[in-house]
C-alpha positions as CSV (number, residue, x, y, z in Angstrom):
1,M,40.7,24.7,26.4
2,C,38.7,25.0,23.2
3,R,40.1,27.3,20.6
4,W,37.4,28.9,18.5
5,E,37.0,31.4,15.7
6,L,34.3,33.9,14.7
7,V,33.5,34.5,11.0
8,V,31.1,37.4,10.6
9,T,29.7,39.2,7.5
10,L,30.7,42.8,7.5
11,S,29.0,44.2,4.4
12,G,25.4,45.3,4.6
13,S,25.2,45.6,0.8
14,P,22.3,43.7,-0.8
15,E,24.5,43.1,-3.7
16,D,27.2,41.5,-1.6
17,R,24.6,39.4,0.2
18,A,23.1,38.3,-3.2
19,A,26.6,37.4,-4.5
20,A,27.3,35.3,-1.4
21,G,23.9,33.5,-1.8
22,W,24.7,32.7,-5.4
23,I,28.2,31.4,-4.5
24,V,26.7,29.0,-1.9
25,A,23.9,27.8,-4.3
26,D,26.4,27.3,-7.1
27,E,28.8,25.3,-5.0
28,I,25.9,23.2,-3.7
29,M,24.6,22.3,-7.1
30,R,28.1,21.8,-8.6
31,E,28.8,19.3,-5.8
32,R,25.5,17.5,-5.9
33,T,25.6,17.0,-9.7
34,G,29.3,16.2,-9.9
35,G,29.6,19.2,-12.2
36,R,28.1,17.3,-15.2
37,P,27.1,19.4,-18.3
38,R,23.7,17.7,-18.5
39,T,22.8,18.6,-14.9
40,Y,25.0,21.3,-13.4
41,G,25.6,23.0,-16.8
42,K,22.0,23.2,-17.8
43,W,20.9,24.2,-14.3
44,R,23.5,27.0,-14.2
45,E,22.7,28.4,-17.6
46,A,18.9,28.4,-17.0
47,T,19.3,30.0,-13.6
48,L,21.6,32.8,-14.9
49,N,19.1,33.4,-17.7
50,G,16.1,33.3,-15.4
51,A,14.6,30.5,-17.4
52,K,12.7,27.3,-16.5
53,L,14.0,23.9,-17.4
54,T,11.4,21.6,-19.1
55,G,10.9,18.0,-20.0
56,K,13.6,15.5,-19.1
57,D,16.1,18.2,-18.2
58,H,13.7,19.5,-15.6
59,V,13.1,16.0,-14.2
60,L,16.8,15.2,-14.1
61,V,18.0,18.5,-12.4
62,K,15.1,18.4,-9.9
63,A,16.2,15.0,-8.7
64,F,19.4,16.6,-7.4
65,A,17.8,19.7,-5.9
66,E,14.7,18.2,-4.3
67,P,16.1,16.3,-1.2
68,V,16.7,19.7,0.6
69,F,15.2,22.4,-1.5
70,E,11.8,21.1,-2.6
71,A,10.2,21.4,0.8
72,A,11.8,24.8,1.3
73,A,10.4,26.0,-2.0
74,A,6.9,25.1,-0.8
75,K,7.3,26.6,2.6
76,K,9.1,29.9,2.5
77,E,9.2,30.7,6.2
78,G,10.3,28.7,9.2
79,N,12.1,25.9,7.4
80,H,14.8,25.3,10.0
81,G,16.3,22.3,8.1
82,L,17.2,24.6,5.3
83,A,19.0,27.1,7.6
84,G,20.9,24.2,9.2
85,Y,21.9,22.8,5.8
86,V,23.1,26.2,4.5
87,G,25.0,26.5,7.8
88,E,26.8,23.2,7.1
89,W,27.8,24.5,3.7
90,L,29.1,27.8,5.2
91,W,31.4,25.7,7.4
92,Y,32.5,23.5,4.5
93,L,33.3,26.4,2.2
94,L,35.1,28.4,4.9
95,T,37.1,25.3,5.9
96,R,37.9,24.4,2.3
97,D,39.2,27.9,1.4
98,L,41.4,28.5,4.4
99,P,45.1,29.0,3.5
100,E,46.8,25.6,3.7
101,D,49.3,24.8,6.4
102,P,52.2,22.9,4.8
103,A,52.8,21.0,8.0
104,R,49.2,20.0,8.3
105,A,47.8,19.5,4.8
106,V,44.2,18.6,4.3
107,E,44.1,15.0,3.0
108,I,40.3,14.5,3.1
109,L,37.5,17.1,3.5
110,G,34.0,15.7,2.7
111,P,31.2,18.0,1.7
112,P,27.9,18.1,3.6
113,K,25.5,15.2,3.3
114,A,23.0,15.1,0.5
115,A,20.0,15.7,2.8
116,V,19.4,17.5,6.1
117,N,18.4,14.4,8.0
118,D,20.9,11.9,6.7
119,G,22.4,9.9,9.5
120,G,26.1,10.2,10.6
121,G,28.4,13.0,11.4
122,D,28.1,16.4,9.8
123,G,31.7,17.0,8.9
124,L,35.1,15.2,8.8
125,I,38.6,16.5,8.1
126,V,41.6,14.3,7.8
127,Y,45.0,16.0,7.9
128,R,48.4,14.6,6.7
129,E,50.5,15.7,9.6
130,D,54.2,15.1,9.8
131,G,55.9,14.5,13.1
132,T,52.9,12.7,14.7
133,A,52.6,9.1,15.8
134,R,50.3,8.1,12.9
135,G,51.4,10.7,10.4
136,F,47.8,11.9,10.2
137,S,45.1,13.5,12.4
138,F,41.4,14.0,12.0
139,R,38.6,16.1,13.5
140,L,34.9,15.1,13.5
141,W,32.6,18.1,13.4
142,E,29.0,18.6,14.5
143,M,27.1,21.5,13.0
144,K,24.3,23.4,14.7
145,K,22.3,26.6,14.0
146,Y,20.8,29.1,16.3
147,T,18.2,31.5,15.1
148,G,17.2,33.1,18.4
149,K,17.6,36.9,18.8
150,A,19.4,36.8,22.1
151,N,23.1,36.2,22.1
152,R,22.7,32.9,24.0
153,P,23.5,30.0,21.7
154,D,24.8,28.0,24.7
155,G,22.1,25.3,24.3
156,A,22.8,24.6,20.7
157,I,26.6,24.4,21.3
158,H,25.9,22.1,24.3
159,K,23.8,19.8,22.1
160,G,26.6,19.7,19.5
161,W,29.2,18.6,22.1
162,T,26.8,16.1,23.6
163,Q,26.1,14.5,20.2
164,L,29.8,14.1,19.6
165,S,30.4,12.7,23.1
166,T,27.6,10.1,22.8
167,K,27.5,9.4,19.0
168,G,31.0,10.1,17.7
169,A,32.2,6.6,17.6
170,T,28.9,5.5,15.9
171,Y,29.2,8.3,13.3
172,L,32.8,7.2,12.4
173,G,31.7,3.6,12.3
174,M,29.1,4.5,9.6
175,L,31.8,5.8,7.2
176,S,32.6,3.6,4.2
177,W,35.8,4.2,2.2
178,G,35.6,1.1,0.0
179,D,34.9,3.2,-3.1
180,K,37.6,5.8,-2.4
181,L,40.9,5.9,-4.2
182,L,43.2,6.4,-1.3
183,A,46.9,6.0,-0.8
184,D,47.8,2.9,1.3
185,D,48.8,4.9,4.4
186,T,45.6,7.1,4.1
187,R,43.4,4.0,3.8
188,E,45.0,2.4,6.9
189,F,44.4,5.6,8.9
190,V,40.8,6.2,7.9
191,G,40.0,2.5,8.5
192,S,40.8,3.0,12.1
193,L,39.1,6.3,12.8
194,A,36.5,4.8,15.2
195,E,39.3,2.9,17.1
196,Q,41.3,6.1,17.5
197,W,38.2,7.9,18.8
198,V,37.3,5.3,21.3
199,D,40.9,5.0,22.5
200,E,41.0,8.9,22.8
201,E,44.3,9.0,20.7
202,E,45.9,12.4,20.1
203,S,45.2,11.9,16.4
204,A,41.4,12.3,17.1
205,G,39.6,15.5,17.8
206,G,36.1,17.0,17.9
207,G,34.7,20.3,16.7
208,V,31.4,22.1,16.9
209,S,30.3,24.8,14.4
210,I,27.3,27.0,14.9
211,A,25.7,29.3,12.4
212,L,23.6,32.2,13.8
213,N,22.2,35.6,13.2
214,A,24.7,38.5,13.5
215,T,22.5,40.0,16.2
216,A,23.2,36.9,18.3
217,I,27.0,36.8,18.3
218,P,28.0,35.7,21.9
219,T,30.6,37.5,23.9
220,K,32.1,34.1,24.8
221,A,31.5,30.6,23.5
222,F,32.8,27.1,23.9
223,H,34.2,27.9,27.4
224,L,32.3,24.9,28.7
225,A,33.1,22.5,25.9
226,H,35.3,20.4,28.2
227,E,32.4,19.8,30.5
228,H,30.2,18.5,27.8
229,F,32.8,16.6,25.8
230,T,34.9,14.9,28.5
231,T,36.8,12.1,26.8
232,H,39.4,13.8,24.7
233,K,41.7,15.9,26.8
234,H,44.9,16.3,24.8
235,P,45.9,19.8,23.6
236,G,44.0,20.8,20.5
237,A,41.4,18.1,20.9
238,L,38.5,20.6,20.9
239,Q,37.8,23.3,18.3
240,G,34.8,25.7,17.7
241,L,33.5,27.9,15.0
242,V,30.8,30.6,15.0
243,V,29.6,31.7,11.6
244,A,27.4,34.9,11.9
245,I,25.3,36.3,9.1
246,D,22.5,38.9,9.1
247,N,19.2,36.9,9.1
248,L,20.4,33.4,8.7
249,E,17.1,32.0,7.7
250,G,16.5,34.8,5.2
251,F,19.9,34.1,3.7
252,A,19.2,30.4,3.5
253,H,16.0,31.2,1.5
254,E,18.0,33.4,-0.8
255,V,20.2,30.3,-1.5
256,R,17.1,28.3,-2.1
257,E,15.7,30.8,-4.5
258,Y,18.8,30.5,-6.7
259,V,18.7,26.7,-6.6
260,W,15.0,26.6,-7.5
261,T,14.9,29.4,-10.1
262,A,15.3,27.0,-13.0
263,L,12.7,24.5,-11.5
């Protein structure tokens, strides 16, 4: 069984859509710049004032925005990498802002990678979980997007599970925690993520999130997950998420416009 959830935008208001786009853009730039006044602060002020940064401020802020958004700024239609990247951020923000379960507190939740084509897994959550053998559990997530009009995202979902099945251990092996300030028990746990995955321990799980157009919401999804991801069979090993928004690619470009306004 693969438990999955559907998150769908309900408001057709252009103002609400614009507000959502701004929230995503602001969160992305805050994370990418570390919230520093010289970068995030000046970007935010210029964007809200509809002004352009100049000189060294322009050069500095652009260095943080360009890995994803420069190509999108030059090509306003059909930039599938941009839609996928915004889909990853929708997963991250939704996951981050869920009410916390005291018995399963989030210990580590990493934001999406700096660039669309960076190697490795798309998302990782580590939970501190009392009453389990290791005292922790984790879930490795793969993100996909589907911009077709029919409600048949099966192929994209299948690809996500296949990637986890064939590359999951490699993705976990690519993680480095040497520069992280972690508690001793947390460090021990995350140091063995790849081992837990290969050994199919109950502390390890996989998830696939797919962002799509609201017109393409499927009537069922993830019902074949166990056929594509066959290694982990313990209860709760599989989880899915469908994030639906009206015109995903259009929304992604609204996010891009906010990011690029000051540049």
